[in-house]
C-alpha positions, -999 to +999 in steps of 0.1 A: -393+264-238-357+275-252-326+267-242-307+283-211-270+287-221-243+300-195-215+321-216-183+318-220-160+318-192-121+323-194-104+303-169-088+320-137-065+297-126-034+271-139-059+245-126-093+251-138-071+256-177-058+225-175-090+210-176-106+234-197-111+227-233-093+253-256-086+259-298-050+254-304-051+287-319-024+272-344-014+305-355-024+335-324+003+351-309+000+346-273-009+314-263-004+305-233+002+266-227-026+253-201-010+232-178+025+257-173+011+293-181+040+298-199+038+314-238+035+285-270+059+295-298+030+295-326+029+270-361+047+294-379+074+305-354+085+262-352+079+257-392+103+285-397+126+277-374+123+242-386+129+254-424+165+279-409+180+246-395+170+228-426+191+251-449+221+252-422+227+212-416+222+212-456+245+241-460+274+219-428+267+187-431+265+188-473+275+212-491+310+212-472+319+173-479+309+180-513+327+210-514+358+190-503+352+159-527+350+135-493+315+114-502+329+090-468+323+123-453+293+127-465+274+104-458+283+094-424+280+133-420+243+136-438+229+110-411+253+119-380+256+157-380+220+171-381+212+141-351+247+156-327+230+191-338+202+191-325+210+173-294+233+190-279+219+222-295+186+214-271+205+202-241+227+233-240+206+256-250+171+245-254+171+260-293+191+257-321+204+285-342+168+285-360+150+287-329+172+312-309+167+331-344+131+332-345+128+334-304+115+299-295+131+273-270+123+232-259+115+229-224+100+209-203+064+200-202+056+189-170+067+230-156+087+248-182+118+237-165+156+238-189+158+205-207+185+181-200+203+164-219+188+128-220+154+147-226+170+159-258+181+127-267+147+118-261+129+135-283+159+129-313+153+093-309+117+099-315+120+127-343+144+101-358+124+075-352+093+094-368+116+105-392+118+065-413+082+070-418+073+100-444+036+103-438+044+099-392+066+122-396+044+147-417+017+138-398+036+147-367+048+181-378+017+194-387+005+180-351+003+218-336-019+229-356-047+210-331-027+197-303-033+222-272-003+224-265+009+227-296+036+193-292+046+172-320+045+139-315+084+141-302+075+164-282+048+147-264+070+117-264+098+135-246+076+158-228+086+190-241+070+223-249+081+250-277+076+279-264+082+319-270+108+333-258 
């Protein structure tokens, strides 16, 4: 006899969505978080925001000290500047300039609410700890490609998600 299969059914409530296995669809627009229902930022937007922020931070914290001929400032700025920038921007607005340009924001993973300064600091510390090791850092930045909530490791550890606004 033939094997009977049930047709695929989309979850109707957030509770059903939270326990329904789904593919992460990393490049699909409009993909919703299975827990909060918020529209998650796709991988392309997250990567683009990272590139924009890296370019901005490179000019600000490396280019400016080099132009001023200040090697001590260069060392201090290149280590502390980017972390302070990300922590304060995520704590204040939930966004860095790159995230603002591409319409994404960091939110709490449990309810998609505003991120506090303390949670933003935890996220930044986790990102810096991962950055000490090349392969875990790369793996973390690629993790949204297969994670159902499109989270990096520093997102998971700080209990944050990146949403489209």
